[in-house]
C-alpha positions in Angstrom: 23.6 10.7 10.9 20.6 8.3 10.6 18.0 8.5 13.3 17.8 4.9 14.4 15.0 5.5 16.8 12.8 6.8 14.0 13.8 4.0 11.7 12.9 1.5 14.5 9.5 3.2 15.0 8.8 3.0 11.3 9.9 -0.6 11.1 7.7 -1.5 14.2 4.7 0.1 12.6 5.3 -1.6 9.3 5.6 -4.9 11.1 2.4 -4.3 13.0 0.5 -3.5 9.8 2.0 -6.5 8.0 1.1 -8.9 10.8 -2.4 -7.4 11.0 -3.0 -7.7 7.3 -5.6 -10.5 7.1 -6.8 -12.1 3.9 -9.5 -9.5 3.7 -7.4 -6.4 4.7 -7.7 -3.5 2.2 -6.6 0.1 1.7 -8.5 3.0 0.3 -7.0 6.3 -1.0 -7.5 9.1 -3.4 -4.3 10.2 -5.2 -3.8 13.9 -5.9 -5.6 15.0 -9.1 -7.7 11.8 -9.1 -11.4 12.3 -9.3 -12.3 9.3 -7.2 -11.1 7.1 -4.3 -9.5 3.8 -5.1 -10.1 0.7 -2.8 -7.8 -2.3 -3.2 -7.3 -5.6 -1.3 -3.8 -5.7 0.3 -1.6 -8.6 -0.8 1.5 -10.0 0.8 3.7 -10.4 -2.2 7.0 -11.0 -0.5 9.0 -10.9 2.7 9.7 -7.3 1.9 6.3 -5.8 1.7 2.6 -5.5 1.1 1.2 -4.2 -2.1 -1.6 -3.9 -4.6 -2.3 -5.9 -7.7 -3.4 -3.4 -10.4 -4.4 -4.0 -14.0 -2.0 -2.4 -16.6 -4.8 -0.3 -18.0 -6.1 1.1 -14.7 -6.5 4.8 -14.6 -4.9 4.7 -11.1 -1.5 4.3 -12.8 -1.8 7.8 -14.3 -2.0 9.3 -10.8 0.7 7.5 -8.9 4.5 7.3 -9.1 7.3 5.6 -7.1 8.1 7.8 -4.1 4.6 9.4 -3.8 3.4 9.8 -0.2 -0.3 10.1 0.6 -3.0 9.5 3.3 -4.9 6.2 3.2 -7.6 4.4 5.1 -6.4 0.9 6.2 -9.2 -1.7 6.8 -7.7 -4.6 8.9 -10.6 -7.0 8.4 -13.0 -5.7 5.7 -14.6 -2.5 4.5 -17.3 -2.7 7.2 -14.8 -2.3 10.0 -13.7 1.2 11.0 -10.4 2.1 9.2 -7.1 3.3 10.6 -5.7 6.5 8.9 -2.1 5.9 7.7 0.5 7.7 5.7 1.7 5.4 2.9 4.6 5.7 0.4 4.8 3.9 -3.0 8.0 1.9 -3.0 7.8 0.5 -6.5 5.5 -0.2 -9.4 6.8 -3.3 -11.1 5.8 -6.4 -13.0 4.9 -9.5 -11.0 7.5 -12.2 -10.5 7.3 -14.6 -13.4 5.0 -12.2 -15.3 1.9 -13.7 -13.7 -0.9 -12.7 -13.6 -0.7 -11.2 -17.1 -1.6 -7.6 -17.7 -1.0 -6.5 -14.1 1.6 -4.6 -12.1 2.4 -4.7 -8.4 2.3 -1.4 -6.5 4.6 -1.9 -3.5 3.6 0.0 -0.3 5.5 1.2 2.7 3.4 2.3 5.7 5.1 5.4 7.2 3.0 6.3 10.2 -0.4 6.5 11.7 -2.2 9.8 11.4 
């Protein structure tokens, strides 16, 4: 049996984060085994989610995989504002629609919960 209450809570949080994602919103995280923290601007790629635009040759892609769950710092406005701590899951790593921009992938994110 699916816990609809939990699904609704997760959907509500996701909607809250999506609506709060301004043009300057960003996310910072350090994947397991990575030697440094990565900080990316959040992008609204589709009606189905927020994500990151990552160059094909980025070292980050060696450390992340679809399904990974990790802690992240979410900056609503810019890096100077205090971040919210969130749990994030990687939904997909895929080529951009139409292949543009060249030499990049989209890392789709799902915001699971506030820490």
